[in-house]
Structure formats: C-alpha cells, structure tokens
C-alpha positions as a Markdown table, in Angstrom:
| # | Residue | x | y | z |
|---|---|---|---|---|
| 1 | Met | -41.1 | 29.9 | 61.4 |
| 2 | Asn | -39.1 | 27.7 | 58.7 |
| 3 | Thr | -35.5 | 28.8 | 58.7 |
| 4 | Thr | -34.4 | 26.3 | 56.1 |
| 5 | Tyr | -34.6 | 28.5 | 53.0 |
| 6 | Leu | -31.3 | 30.5 | 54.4 |
| 7 | Val | -29.2 | 27.8 | 53.3 |
| 8 | Arg | -30.5 | 27.4 | 49.5 |
| 9 | Arg | -28.0 | 24.8 | 48.6 |
| 10 | Asn | -26.6 | 23.5 | 51.8 |
| 11 | Lys | -29.8 | 22.2 | 53.8 |
| 12 | Ser | -27.6 | 20.0 | 56.2 |
| 13 | Lys | -29.0 | 17.9 | 58.7 |
| 14 | Lys | -26.5 | 19.7 | 61.2 |
| 15 | Gln | -28.2 | 22.9 | 60.7 |
| 16 | Arg | -31.8 | 21.2 | 60.8 |
| 17 | Glu | -30.8 | 19.6 | 64.0 |
| 18 | Ala | -29.3 | 23.3 | 65.6 |
| 19 | Val | -32.3 | 25.0 | 64.6 |
| 20 | Ser | -34.8 | 22.3 | 66.1 |
| 21 | Lys | -32.6 | 22.6 | 69.2 |
| 22 | Tyr | -33.3 | 26.1 | 69.6 |
| 23 | Trp | -37.1 | 25.5 | 69.0 |
| 24 | Lys | -37.0 | 22.9 | 72.2 |
| 25 | Gly | -38.7 | 24.5 | 75.1 |
| 26 | Arg | -38.8 | 27.9 | 73.7 |
| 27 | Ser | -41.9 | 29.6 | 72.9 |
| 28 | Arg | -42.4 | 31.2 | 69.3 |
| 29 | Asn | -42.1 | 34.9 | 70.3 |
| 30 | Glu | -38.6 | 34.1 | 72.2 |
| 31 | Phe | -37.3 | 32.2 | 69.3 |
| 32 | Leu | -38.1 | 35.2 | 66.8 |
| 33 | Asp | -36.7 | 37.5 | 69.2 |
| 34 | Asn | -33.5 | 35.6 | 69.5 |
| 35 | Trp | -33.3 | 35.2 | 65.4 |
| 36 | Arg | -33.9 | 39.0 | 65.0 |
| 37 | Lys | -30.6 | 39.9 | 67.6 |
| 38 | Gly | -28.5 | 37.5 | 65.5 |
| 39 | Lys | -28.1 | 35.1 | 68.4 |
| 40 | Ile | -29.4 | 31.9 | 66.6 |
| 41 | Leu | -28.0 | 33.2 | 63.2 |
| 42 | Cys | -24.5 | 33.3 | 64.9 |
| 43 | Glu | -24.4 | 30.2 | 66.9 |
| 44 | Thr | -26.3 | 27.8 | 64.4 |
| 45 | Cys | -26.3 | 29.0 | 60.8 |
| 46 | Trp | -23.9 | 31.5 | 59.8 |
| 47 | Lys | -21.3 | 28.6 | 58.8 |
| 48 | Asp | -23.4 | 27.4 | 55.9 |
| 49 | Ile | -24.9 | 30.9 | 54.9 |
| 50 | Asp | -24.8 | 31.4 | 51.2 |
| 51 | Lys | -22.4 | 33.7 | 49.1 |
| 52 | Glu | -25.7 | 35.4 | 47.9 |
| 53 | Trp | -27.2 | 36.5 | 51.4 |
| 54 | Ile | -23.8 | 37.6 | 52.6 |
| 55 | Gln | -23.6 | 39.9 | 49.9 |
| 56 | Leu | -27.0 | 41.1 | 50.1 |
| 57 | Cys | -26.2 | 42.3 | 53.5 |
| 58 | Gly | -23.4 | 44.2 | 52.3 |
| 59 | Trp | -25.3 | 45.7 | 49.1 |
| 60 | Ile | -27.8 | 46.8 | 51.9 |
| 61 | Leu | -25.7 | 48.2 | 54.5 |
| 62 | Thr | -24.2 | 50.5 | 51.7 |
| 63 | Asp | -26.3 | 51.1 | 48.6 |
| 64 | Gly | -29.7 | 50.0 | 50.7 |
| 65 | Tyr | -32.6 | 52.0 | 52.0 |
| 66 | Ile | -35.0 | 50.5 | 54.5 |
| 67 | Arg | -38.4 | 52.2 | 54.6 |
| 68 | Lys | -39.2 | 52.1 | 58.4 |
| 69 | Lys | -43.2 | 52.1 | 57.9 |
| 70 | Trp | -43.3 | 49.4 | 55.2 |
| 71 | Gly | -40.3 | 47.5 | 55.7 |
| 72 | Asn | -39.4 | 47.4 | 51.9 |
| 73 | Ile | -35.6 | 47.5 | 50.9 |
| 74 | Ile | -34.4 | 49.7 | 47.5 |
| 75 | Leu | -31.2 | 49.5 | 46.8 |
| 76 | Tyr | -29.6 | 52.0 | 44.7 |
| 77 | Gln | -26.9 | 51.7 | 41.6 |
| 78 | Lys | -25.1 | 53.3 | 39.3 |
| 79 | Lys | -22.1 | 51.3 | 38.4 |
| 80 | Glu | -23.1 | 48.9 | 35.4 |
| 81 | Lys | -21.2 | 46.1 | 37.2 |
| 82 | Gly | -23.0 | 46.8 | 40.4 |
| 83 | Lys | -26.3 | 46.5 | 38.6 |
| 84 | Lys | -25.1 | 43.2 | 37.1 |
| 85 | Glu | -24.4 | 41.7 | 40.4 |
| 86 | Ile | -27.4 | 43.0 | 42.3 |
| 87 | Arg | -29.9 | 41.5 | 39.4 |
| 88 | Lys | -27.9 | 38.1 | 40.0 |
| 89 | Ile | -28.3 | 38.1 | 43.6 |
| 90 | Leu | -31.9 | 39.0 | 43.6 |
| 91 | Asn | -32.7 | 36.5 | 40.9 |
| 92 | Asn | -30.3 | 33.6 | 42.5 |
| 93 | Leu | -32.4 | 34.3 | 45.8 |
| 94 | Gly | -35.8 | 34.2 | 43.9 |
| 95 | Phe | -37.2 | 37.5 | 45.3 |
| 96 | Asn | -39.8 | 39.5 | 43.6 |
| 97 | Tyr | -38.5 | 42.5 | 42.8 |
| 98 | Val | -39.1 | 45.8 | 40.2 |
| 99 | Glu | -36.5 | 48.1 | 38.9 |
| 100 | Tyr | -37.0 | 52.0 | 38.4 |
| 101 | Ile | -34.7 | 54.7 | 36.8 |
| 102 | Asp | -33.9 | 57.2 | 39.6 |
| 103 | Lys | -34.5 | 60.5 | 37.5 |
| 104 | Arg | -33.5 | 62.8 | 40.4 |
| 105 | Pro | -29.8 | 63.0 | 40.1 |
| 106 | Lys | -29.3 | 65.2 | 37.0 |
| 107 | Gly | -25.8 | 66.3 | 35.6 |
| 108 | Asn | -24.4 | 62.8 | 36.7 |
| 109 | Pro | -22.7 | 60.0 | 34.4 |
| 110 | Gly | -24.6 | 56.9 | 34.6 |
| 111 | Glu | -28.0 | 56.0 | 35.0 |
| 112 | Met | -29.4 | 55.3 | 38.5 |
| 113 | Ile | -31.2 | 52.2 | 39.0 |
| 114 | Met | -33.6 | 51.8 | 42.0 |
| 115 | Phe | -34.0 | 47.4 | 42.9 |
| 116 | Tyr | -37.0 | 47.9 | 44.9 |
| 117 | Ile | -38.1 | 44.3 | 46.5 |
| 118 | Lys | -41.5 | 43.4 | 47.0 |
| 119 | Ala | -42.6 | 43.8 | 50.7 |
| 120 | Lys | -43.0 | 40.0 | 51.6 |
| 121 | Asp | -39.4 | 39.0 | 50.1 |
| 122 | Ser | -38.2 | 42.6 | 52.1 |
| 123 | Arg | -39.7 | 41.0 | 55.6 |
| 124 | Lys | -37.9 | 37.8 | 54.8 |
| 125 | Val | -34.7 | 39.5 | 54.3 |
| 126 | Leu | -34.6 | 41.7 | 57.4 |
| 127 | Lys | -35.7 | 38.7 | 59.7 |
| 128 | Ile | -33.0 | 36.3 | 58.0 |
| 129 | Leu | -30.6 | 38.9 | 58.1 |
| 130 | Cys | -31.2 | 40.6 | 61.3 |
| 131 | Leu | -31.3 | 44.4 | 60.0 |
| 132 | Asn | -33.4 | 46.7 | 61.0 |
| 133 | Ser | -34.3 | 50.5 | 59.4 |
| 134 | Gln | -31.6 | 52.2 | 60.9 |
| 135 | Lys | -29.0 | 49.7 | 59.2 |
| 136 | Asp | -27.5 | 48.6 | 62.5 |
| 137 | Thr | -24.4 | 46.2 | 61.5 |
| 138 | Pro | -25.7 | 42.9 | 62.2 |
| 139 | Lys | -23.4 | 41.0 | 64.9 |
| 140 | Trp | -23.3 | 37.6 | 63.1 |
| 141 | Leu | -21.0 | 39.3 | 60.2 |
| 142 | Lys | -18.0 | 39.1 | 63.1 |
| 143 | Lys | -18.7 | 35.4 | 62.7 |
| 144 | Leu | -17.9 | 35.0 | 59.3 |
| 145 | Asn | -14.9 | 33.0 | 58.1 |
| 146 | Phe | -12.1 | 34.4 | 56.2 |
| 147 | Gln | -13.8 | 33.5 | 52.7 |
| 148 | Gln | -17.5 | 34.9 | 53.6 |
| 149 | Val | -15.8 | 38.0 | 54.8 |
| 150 | Leu | -14.0 | 38.7 | 51.5 |
| 151 | Trp | -17.8 | 37.7 | 49.9 |
| 152 | Phe | -19.1 | 40.4 | 52.3 |
| 153 | Leu | -16.3 | 42.8 | 51.3 |
| 154 | Glu | -16.7 | 42.5 | 47.8 |
| 155 | Ala | -19.9 | 43.9 | 47.7 |
| 156 | Val | -19.2 | 46.6 | 50.2 |
| 157 | Ile | -16.2 | 47.6 | 47.5 |
| 158 | Met | -18.7 | 47.7 | 44.6 |
| 159 | Gly | -21.3 | 49.7 | 46.7 |
| 160 | Asp | -19.2 | 52.5 | 48.5 |
| 161 | Gly | -15.5 | 51.6 | 47.7 |
| 162 | His | -13.0 | 53.2 | 45.2 |
| 163 | Lys | -9.8 | 51.0 | 44.1 |
| 164 | Arg | -6.8 | 53.2 | 43.9 |
| 165 | Lys | -3.0 | 52.3 | 43.4 |
| 166 | Ser | -2.2 | 50.4 | 46.8 |
| 167 | Glu | -5.3 | 50.4 | 48.6 |
| 168 | Thr | -9.4 | 50.2 | 48.3 |
| 169 | Ala | -11.2 | 53.2 | 49.9 |
| 170 | Ile | -14.3 | 52.9 | 51.4 |
| 171 | Ala | -16.5 | 55.6 | 52.3 |
| 172 | Gly | -19.2 | 55.6 | 55.0 |
| 173 | Thr | -20.2 | 57.3 | 58.4 |
| 174 | Glu | -17.8 | 56.7 | 61.5 |
| 175 | Lys | -20.1 | 54.3 | 63.2 |
| 176 | Arg | -20.4 | 52.2 | 59.7 |
| 177 | Leu | -16.9 | 51.9 | 59.0 |
| 178 | Lys | -16.1 | 51.1 | 62.6 |
| 179 | Asp | -18.0 | 48.1 | 62.8 |
| 180 | Phe | -16.9 | 47.3 | 59.3 |
| 181 | Ser | -13.2 | 47.5 | 60.8 |
| 182 | Glu | -14.3 | 44.9 | 63.6 |
| 183 | Ile | -15.5 | 42.7 | 61.2 |
| 184 | Leu | -12.1 | 43.1 | 59.2 |
| 185 | Lys | -10.3 | 42.4 | 62.4 |
| 186 | Thr | -11.8 | 39.1 | 63.2 |
| 187 | Val | -9.7 | 37.6 | 60.0 |
| 188 | Lys | -6.7 | 39.6 | 59.9 |
| 189 | Ile | -7.2 | 41.8 | 57.3 |
| 190 | Lys | -4.8 | 45.0 | 57.2 |
| 191 | His | -6.8 | 48.3 | 57.0 |
| 192 | Ser | -7.0 | 51.4 | 58.5 |
| 193 | Val | -10.0 | 54.2 | 59.5 |
| 194 | Ser | -9.4 | 57.7 | 59.6 |
| 195 | Cys | -11.3 | 60.9 | 59.3 |
| 196 | Asn | -9.9 | 64.0 | 56.8 |
| 197 | Lys | -10.2 | 67.6 | 57.6 |
| 198 | Arg | -13.7 | 67.9 | 56.4 |
| 199 | Gly | -14.9 | 65.7 | 58.6 |
| 200 | Asp | -15.4 | 62.2 | 56.1 |
| 201 | Trp | -14.7 | 59.2 | 57.2 |
| 202 | Cys | -12.8 | 56.7 | 55.0 |
| 203 | Leu | -11.9 | 52.7 | 55.7 |
| 204 | Arg | -8.7 | 51.8 | 53.7 |
| 205 | Val | -8.4 | 48.2 | 52.8 |
| 206 | Phe | -4.5 | 47.5 | 51.8 |
| 207 | Gln | -3.7 | 45.8 | 48.7 |
| 208 | Gly | -3.4 | 41.6 | 48.7 |
| 209 | Tyr | -6.0 | 41.7 | 51.4 |
| 210 | Asn | -7.5 | 38.8 | 49.8 |
| 211 | Lys | -4.3 | 36.7 | 50.2 |
| 212 | Arg | -4.8 | 35.7 | 54.0 |
| 213 | Thr | -1.1 | 34.3 | 54.2 |
| 214 | Leu | 0.0 | 37.8 | 54.1 |
| 215 | Phe | -1.5 | 38.7 | 57.2 |
| 216 | Asp | -1.3 | 35.3 | 59.5 |
| 217 | Asp | 1.4 | 37.3 | 61.9 |
C-alpha cells in the first residue's frame, strides 16, 4: 500500500521512514487494519497531513454522506462560499468527481449541489482518513496541533455553523458535537456544548477562538 500520497507537498524522509517502520515485521492485513483504525495515521503522519485532507474530513463529517454499499462519498452544499471551497479542495487533491443539482429541496433559497466523488477516489479517502459509513469521528483528529484544528474547524463551521455576534454555533447530533468538543479541548479552544428544550444540540465556539494567546491558561 502506497501511503506517500497522503502528504502531497511534504513527502519527507521522516514520514517515509515512519511508515516503513510499521511495515517491518507486519503482514499486509495487519498494516491495513491498524491504518483504518487510525493508529498509524496518529503516530506517523498526522503532523504532516495537508490542510486539504483535514478540511475534507471536516466537510464529510458535517455535510457529507457515505454510501454504505458502494462506499461513494457525496458532499451536499448550498452556500456559494462552501461550493467554492469544496471544489478547491477536490481539485487540489486531484480527485475525480461530478456535480449534480439536488432538485429535492423546494422553496429554499440557494441551489443545492451534490459533489459526487467517484468510487476509486472515495475508497482512497475513506482509507486515508479512517472513515466509515457511520461517519464516526476519527481518533487522529485529537492529535492535531492548534493550526490544524483551526483548518478542521473552518470546514466544520462552513458546513454546519452559523456565526453570531459573540460566538459561532455549530449544529449536530449529541455524539458528533461531543466528539468535536474533545478535539477542541486538546488545543484549549474555549467552547460549550448544550441542548435546548426541543432537543437540538449545539456547540458554541466563543469569539476569538483563532487567537491561541487568549486561551493559554
């Protein structure tokens, strides 16, 4: 399995040596199993992983859908800024994808676009980012540094976030938002997770979250 394409611009000697070390004395199945669980990504590659990969993970976890039977990834987006960002990421990573207009939502402003990543590239993405059809939050996200978490958070906010006067609110399920909370805690970004009377969960990231000096207590 060639893992060097994970880091497109930073194919460092250190990373290649780290991956080779995991190959040594291991069977192919064992290596792939550890890769899918996120163990190898956490311990060898996460420091060098590119911005596009991190943000793609954020988009998939928020506005993405993974077809269980075929493993295809579909990204849904209505916001014009979001559409541009998704196109930029997919083009920079060299993925083969097509765009469709989703005609199902009626009466809502904005045109919903479906970004359909072809099967071969979708399978590559799922393996590299350690994602499954349930969209469980990958463990390697908790190993990211402050700047990498900001990249991830940027995509999450564009996907499911709404900026307010003093905070940015992110909608989602209880499990998803609590997983995101654990990621933010690792780099001391102040936030809160709560549920309203209707049962809707929300993660609030307070204004100034991108200035680390405010949170180095």
